C-alpha positions as CSV (number, residue, x, y, z in Angstrom):
1,M,-49.5,-10.9,-17.9
2,V,-47.5,-14.1,-17.7
3,K,-48.4,-17.8,-17.4
4,R,-46.2,-20.6,-16.3
5,L,-45.8,-22.9,-19.2
6,F,-44.4,-26.1,-20.5
7,I,-44.6,-28.5,-23.5
8,G,-45.4,-32.0,-22.8
9,I,-46.9,-35.4,-23.6
10,P,-49.8,-36.7,-21.7
11,I,-49.3,-40.2,-20.1
12,Q,-52.1,-42.6,-19.3
13,S,-51.5,-46.2,-17.9
14,E,-53.9,-48.2,-16.0
15,T,-51.0,-50.7,-15.3
16,V,-48.9,-48.0,-13.7
17,E,-51.8,-46.5,-11.8
18,F,-52.3,-50.0,-10.2
19,V,-48.5,-50.4,-9.3
20,V,-48.2,-46.9,-7.9
21,K,-51.4,-47.4,-5.7
22,S,-49.5,-50.7,-4.3
23,W,-46.4,-48.5,-3.7
24,M,-48.5,-46.0,-1.8
25,N,-49.8,-48.7,0.5
26,D,-46.5,-50.5,0.8
27,P,-45.0,-50.3,4.4
28,L,-41.7,-49.1,3.0
29,F,-43.2,-45.6,2.2
30,S,-45.4,-45.7,5.4
31,H,-43.1,-43.4,7.4
32,S,-41.5,-41.6,4.6
33,L,-42.9,-38.5,3.1
34,L,-43.6,-38.7,-0.6
35,N,-45.9,-36.5,-2.7
36,W,-47.5,-38.7,-5.2
37,V,-48.3,-37.3,-8.6
38,K,-52.1,-37.6,-9.4
39,P,-52.4,-39.7,-12.7
40,E,-54.3,-37.1,-14.4
41,N,-51.0,-35.0,-14.1
42,W,-48.8,-37.5,-15.4
43,H,-46.8,-36.3,-18.4
44,I,-43.2,-36.4,-20.2
45,T,-41.9,-32.8,-20.0
46,L,-40.4,-32.0,-23.5
47,F,-39.6,-28.3,-22.7
48,F,-40.2,-26.2,-19.6
49,L,-40.8,-22.7,-20.7
50,G,-41.4,-21.2,-17.3
51,N,-43.0,-17.7,-17.1
52,Q,-44.0,-16.6,-20.5
53,Q,-46.0,-13.5,-21.8
54,I,-49.7,-14.3,-22.7
55,S,-49.0,-12.7,-26.0
56,G,-46.5,-15.5,-27.0
57,I,-49.0,-18.4,-26.7
58,A,-50.3,-18.2,-30.4
59,L,-46.7,-18.3,-31.5
60,L,-46.0,-21.2,-29.4
61,Q,-49.1,-23.2,-30.8
62,Q,-47.9,-22.3,-34.2
63,I,-44.4,-23.8,-33.4
64,I,-46.0,-26.9,-32.0
65,E,-48.3,-27.4,-34.9
66,E,-45.6,-26.8,-37.5
67,S,-43.0,-29.1,-35.8
68,L,-45.4,-31.9,-35.3
69,F,-47.1,-32.0,-38.7
70,S,-47.2,-35.5,-40.2
71,V,-45.8,-37.0,-36.9
72,P,-47.8,-40.3,-36.5
73,A,-49.0,-41.5,-33.1
74,F,-47.1,-44.5,-31.7
75,S,-46.3,-46.4,-28.7
76,A,-43.5,-46.3,-26.1
77,Q,-42.4,-48.5,-23.3
78,L,-42.2,-47.5,-19.6
79,N,-39.3,-49.4,-18.3
80,G,-37.5,-49.2,-14.9
81,V,-37.7,-47.0,-11.7
82,E,-35.0,-44.4,-11.0
83,T,-34.6,-41.4,-8.9
84,F,-33.2,-37.7,-9.6
85,L,-30.7,-36.9,-6.7
86,Q,-30.2,-33.6,-5.2
87,K,-26.9,-33.5,-3.1
88,H,-26.9,-37.3,-3.1
89,I,-30.3,-37.5,-1.8
90,P,-33.3,-38.9,-3.9
91,K,-35.7,-36.2,-4.7
92,V,-37.9,-37.7,-7.7
93,L,-39.2,-41.1,-8.2
94,W,-39.6,-41.8,-11.9
95,L,-40.3,-44.4,-14.5
96,G,-38.0,-44.4,-17.6
97,L,-39.6,-43.9,-21.3
98,E,-38.0,-45.6,-24.2
99,N,-38.4,-45.8,-27.9
100,L,-39.3,-42.1,-28.6
101,Q,-37.3,-42.0,-32.0
102,L,-40.2,-40.9,-33.9
103,M,-40.6,-37.9,-31.6
104,L,-37.0,-36.7,-31.8
105,P,-36.8,-34.9,-35.1
106,A,-40.2,-32.9,-34.0
107,Y,-38.5,-32.5,-30.6
108,S,-35.2,-31.0,-32.3
109,R,-37.3,-28.6,-34.5
110,I,-39.6,-27.3,-31.6
111,G,-36.4,-26.5,-29.7
112,E,-34.9,-24.6,-32.9
113,L,-38.1,-22.7,-33.4
114,L,-38.1,-21.7,-29.6
115,L,-34.7,-20.4,-29.8
116,Q,-35.2,-18.7,-33.1
117,N,-38.1,-16.9,-31.7
118,R,-36.2,-15.8,-28.5
119,F,-38.2,-18.1,-26.1
120,N,-36.4,-18.6,-22.8
121,F,-36.7,-22.2,-21.7
122,N,-34.7,-25.0,-19.8
123,N,-32.7,-26.1,-22.7
124,I,-31.4,-29.4,-21.4
125,P,-31.2,-32.7,-23.2
126,L,-34.3,-34.7,-23.1
127,R,-34.4,-37.4,-20.6
128,P,-37.8,-39.0,-21.1
129,H,-39.2,-39.8,-17.8
130,L,-42.6,-40.0,-15.8
131,T,-42.5,-38.6,-12.5
132,V,-44.5,-40.7,-10.1
133,A,-43.6,-38.9,-6.8
134,R,-41.5,-36.3,-5.1
135,I,-39.4,-37.4,-2.0
136,K,-39.7,-35.0,0.9
137,R,-38.1,-37.6,3.3
138,L,-37.1,-41.3,3.2
139,E,-37.4,-43.1,6.6
140,N,-35.3,-46.2,5.4
141,C,-32.7,-45.5,2.8
142,A,-31.2,-49.2,2.6
143,S,-34.9,-50.5,2.1
144,F,-35.5,-47.9,-0.6
145,E,-32.2,-48.6,-2.5
146,S,-33.4,-52.4,-2.4
147,F,-36.9,-51.4,-3.9
148,L,-34.9,-49.5,-6.6
149,S,-32.7,-52.5,-7.5
150,Q,-35.7,-54.7,-7.5
151,N,-37.6,-52.4,-10.0
152,R,-34.8,-51.0,-12.2
153,E,-35.4,-53.3,-15.1
154,V,-39.4,-53.9,-14.6
155,S,-41.3,-53.0,-17.7
156,F,-44.6,-51.3,-17.1
157,G,-45.9,-51.9,-20.5
158,S,-46.5,-49.5,-23.4
159,V,-48.2,-46.1,-23.5
160,A,-49.8,-44.3,-26.5
161,I,-47.9,-41.2,-27.6
162,N,-50.8,-39.7,-29.3
163,R,-50.7,-35.8,-28.6
164,V,-48.5,-33.1,-27.5
165,V,-49.8,-30.4,-25.3
166,L,-49.1,-26.8,-24.3
167,Y,-49.7,-26.7,-20.6
168,E,-50.2,-23.8,-18.1
169,S,-48.9,-25.0,-14.7
170,V,-51.2,-23.3,-11.8
171,T,-50.2,-23.8,-8.3
172,T,-53.5,-24.0,-6.0
173,L,-53.9,-24.9,-2.3
174,K,-54.8,-28.2,-3.6
175,G,-51.6,-28.8,-5.4
176,T,-50.3,-28.1,-9.0
177,V,-52.9,-28.3,-11.8
178,Y,-51.8,-28.7,-15.3
179,N,-54.4,-26.8,-17.8
180,P,-53.8,-27.7,-21.4
181,L,-53.8,-24.4,-23.5
182,F,-53.4,-26.3,-26.9
183,V,-53.6,-30.0,-28.0
184,K,-51.7,-31.1,-31.1
185,N,-53.2,-34.7,-32.0
186,L,-50.5,-36.8,-33.8
187,E,-51.6,-38.4,-36.8
188,A,-53.6,-41.6,-36.3
189,K,-51.8,-44.8,-37.9
190,N,-53.3,-45.6,-41.1
191,N,-54.0,-49.6,-41.1
192,E,-55.0,-49.9,-44.7
């Protein structure tokens, strides 16, 4: 039996929730078709693993645990609005995430261990981003470009990077649900 899996960092931000709600009510998007991602599904994907045998989940947990041993919790900045294009058409609306340097050695180690243990995964360079909407249709492309220009340099504040999760992605009639299968909490900062 297989499960559709990915390794990610959950993201929570009241500031972004407020901003996204205002965008959802913006007349710019009223005649467009965007599927807004629910805040409880917000995450940064580190590795998309796709369909994996259930028997490999214990090893994935071990890889995550070993790779993130002694990585401290930290804050990162959400900055700027961008899109991913498909055939020159915007398909994903996202916010950039900066200051992930503390995570990069562990990220590299996870990648090495996934390869060593013959896990198939989407091995593309990390481009940390928070997907807030999937774009099905834009009614007014010129206005949308103006929206992007106005928001490319906007800071949406800091977010806590305090855990890494092995998720199962399940498609339901009400949308995609991300079930955490394993959570690795990062070490709390010692303020003494």
